[in-house]
C-alpha positions in Angstrom: 143.4 77.0 101.5 144.2 78.2 105.0 142.2 81.1 106.3 143.6 83.6 108.7 141.7 84.1 112.0 139.8 87.2 110.9 138.8 85.8 107.6 137.7 82.5 109.2 135.7 84.4 111.8 133.9 86.3 109.0 133.1 83.0 107.2 131.8 81.4 110.3 129.6 84.4 111.2 128.3 84.9 107.6 127.4 81.2 107.3 125.6 81.3 110.7 123.6 84.3 109.6 122.7 82.7 106.3 121.6 79.4 107.9 119.4 81.2 110.5 116.9 81.9 107.7 114.7 84.5 109.3 112.0 85.5 106.9 112.5 88.9 105.4 109.9 91.5 106.3 108.7 94.4 104.3 110.1 97.7 105.4 106.6 98.6 106.8 106.5 95.3 108.8 110.1 95.8 110.0 109.3 99.4 111.1 106.4 98.0 113.2 108.4 95.2 114.7 108.9 95.6 118.5 112.5 96.7 119.3 112.5 94.0 122.0 112.0 91.3 119.3 114.7 92.9 117.2 117.0 92.9 120.3 116.2 89.3 121.0 117.5 88.4 117.6 120.4 90.8 117.8 121.5 89.3 121.1 122.1 86.0 119.4 123.9 87.7 116.6 126.1 89.6 119.0 126.9 86.5 121.0 127.8 84.3 118.0 130.0 87.0 116.6 131.9 87.4 119.9 132.3 83.6 120.5 133.5 83.1 116.9 135.9 86.0 117.3 137.3 84.5 120.5 137.6 81.0 119.1 139.6 82.3 116.1 141.6 85.1 117.7 142.3 84.1 121.3 143.9 81.1 122.9 142.7 79.2 125.9 140.4 76.5 127.2 136.6 76.9 126.9 136.3 78.2 130.4 138.9 80.9 129.6 137.1 81.8 126.4 133.8 82.0 128.3 135.4 84.4 130.8 136.7 86.5 127.9 133.3 86.5 126.3 131.7 87.9 129.5 133.9 91.0 129.1 132.3 91.7 125.7 128.7 90.7 126.2 127.8 92.4 129.5 125.6 95.5 129.5 128.4 97.8 130.5 130.7 96.8 127.6 127.8 96.8 125.1 126.5 100.1 126.4 129.9 101.7 126.1 130.3 100.5 122.5 126.8 101.6 121.6 127.4 105.1 122.8 130.8 105.3 121.0 129.2 104.1 117.7 127.2 107.2 117.0 129.7 108.7 114.6 130.3 105.3 112.9 126.6 104.7 112.2 124.5 106.4 109.6 121.4 108.4 110.6 119.0 105.6 110.0 121.1 103.1 112.0 121.5 105.5 114.9 117.7 106.1 114.9 117.1 102.3 115.1 119.6 102.0 117.9 117.8 104.9 119.8 114.4 103.2 119.2 115.7 100.1 120.9 117.4 102.1 123.6 114.2 104.0 124.4 111.9 101.0 124.5 110.5 100.5 128.0 112.3 97.6 129.7 113.4 96.5 133.1 117.1 95.9 133.5 118.6 93.2 135.6 119.4 94.3 139.2 123.2 94.1 138.5 123.1 96.3 135.4 123.3 100.1 135.1 120.0 101.3 133.6 121.7 103.4 130.9 124.1 100.7 129.9 121.3 98.2 129.7 119.2 100.4 127.5 122.1 101.2 125.1 123.0 97.4 125.0 119.4 96.7 124.0 119.7 99.4 121.4 122.7 97.9 119.7 121.1 94.5 119.8 117.9 95.9 118.2 120.1 97.4 115.5 121.8 94.1 114.8 118.5 92.3 114.6 117.1 95.0 112.2 120.2 94.7 110.0 120.0 91.0 110.0 116.3 91.0 108.8 117.3 93.4 106.1 120.0 91.0 105.0 122.9 93.4 105.7 125.4 90.9 107.0 128.4 92.9 105.8 127.2 95.9 107.8 126.7 93.6 110.9 130.2 92.4 110.6 131.6 96.0 110.3 129.6 97.1 113.4 130.7 94.1 115.4 134.4 94.6 114.5 134.0 98.2 115.6 132.4 97.1 118.9 135.3 94.8 119.6 137.8 97.5 118.9 136.0 99.9 121.1 135.6 97.5 124.0 139.2 96.4 123.7 140.3 100.1 123.7 138.7 100.5 127.1 141.4 98.2 128.5 139.1 96.2 130.8 139.4 93.0 128.8 143.1 92.2 129.4 
């Protein structure tokens, strides 16, 4: 059976998420988990999804794919997508994103503070959803992030 690019991408990401095997936490434990820890996990999820998407949907050498990935994983792109996701997320998801966004952190010198905070928020949300085992929702959010970032027109 031959899988089209999107279906193959989804299989790769789902298998990665299953293999990671992070221990499930109770809802109380998850609520008490530092947003930075959730963002740490969410950063890996975001990165593997983008790399998998590029491997399956775009053409080019590894260096070309890496340059394309940078356009998706930088704070500006992630911050833009996070802001635009508000109407796509349910109330609980938006609250988790805002909790990650509002956590005190120091952005890198080359990043806009607001973009960096929103990027941290989306990563915290992805980490939270992963621990809850909501891989389908992670996939939906990541597809929306890619659509939003592509619609900005800065990735061509």
